[in-house]
C-alpha positions as CSV (number, residue, x, y, z in Angstrom):
1,X,0.0,-0.1,-0.1
2,X,1.5,3.4,-1.1
3,X,1.0,6.2,1.4
4,X,0.6,10.0,0.1
5,X,1.2,12.2,3.2
6,X,1.3,15.9,3.3
7,X,4.5,17.4,4.4
8,X,5.5,20.5,6.3
9,X,8.9,21.9,5.8
10,X,9.8,24.5,8.5
11,X,13.0,27.0,8.5
12,X,14.8,26.3,11.6
13,X,17.8,28.9,11.1
14,X,18.7,31.1,8.2
15,X,21.2,33.5,7.4
16,X,19.7,34.2,3.9
17,X,17.6,37.3,3.4
18,X,14.7,35.5,2.1
19,X,14.1,33.3,4.8
20,X,13.5,33.7,8.7
21,X,13.2,31.1,11.3
22,X,9.7,29.7,11.3
23,X,8.6,30.2,7.8
24,X,6.8,27.2,6.6
25,X,6.5,25.5,3.2
26,X,3.5,23.0,3.1
27,X,3.3,20.3,0.3
28,X,0.0,18.7,-0.1
29,X,0.8,15.4,-2.4
30,X,3.2,16.8,-4.9
31,X,2.1,20.3,-5.0
32,X,3.2,23.4,-2.8
33,X,0.2,25.1,-1.3
34,X,1.2,28.6,-2.4
35,X,-1.6,30.2,-0.1
36,X,0.0,28.7,3.1
37,X,3.7,28.8,2.0
38,X,6.7,31.1,2.2
39,X,8.7,31.3,-1.0
40,X,10.9,28.3,-2.0
41,X,14.0,29.0,-4.2
42,X,15.4,26.4,-6.8
43,X,18.5,25.8,-4.8
44,X,16.7,24.9,-1.6
45,X,14.0,22.8,-3.4
46,X,16.8,20.9,-5.1
47,X,18.3,20.2,-1.7
48,X,14.9,19.2,0.2
49,X,13.1,17.5,-2.6
50,X,14.5,13.8,-2.1
51,X,13.4,14.1,1.6
52,X,10.2,15.7,1.2
53,X,9.2,12.9,-1.4
54,X,10.7,10.2,1.0
55,X,8.4,11.6,3.9
56,X,5.5,12.1,1.3
57,X,5.5,8.3,0.3
58,X,5.7,7.1,4.1
59,X,9.5,7.2,4.8
60,X,11.1,8.7,7.9
61,X,14.0,11.3,8.0
62,X,16.5,10.4,10.8
63,X,16.6,14.0,12.4
64,X,14.4,15.7,10.0
65,X,17.0,18.5,9.2
66,X,18.3,19.3,5.6
67,X,20.6,22.3,5.1
68,X,20.7,24.3,1.7
69,X,23.8,23.7,-0.3
70,X,24.0,27.4,-0.8
71,X,26.8,27.8,1.7
72,X,26.9,31.7,1.9
73,X,23.2,31.8,3.0
74,X,23.2,28.5,5.2
75,X,19.5,27.6,5.7
76,X,18.4,24.9,7.6
77,X,15.0,23.3,7.0
78,X,13.0,20.7,9.0
79,X,11.1,18.0,7.1
80,X,8.0,16.3,8.7
81,X,4.8,14.8,8.0
82,X,2.1,17.7,8.1
């Protein structure tokens, strides 16, 4: 049986001018809920995608923290089921 959970992505810490701690991006299935979500840049999306997909399909992420690879801006996200 395949699960399709909604996923919540929360900014834990940020040195990026576009994010602040507490910002949330909500995934409803494969789609971002634009009305309830902060912006999500392409670099951050690329970093979190495999983890969001795994959680959405019923998997688990060890501690749920993922860092954006854009080192100069250092954003850490928590991924969890919504």
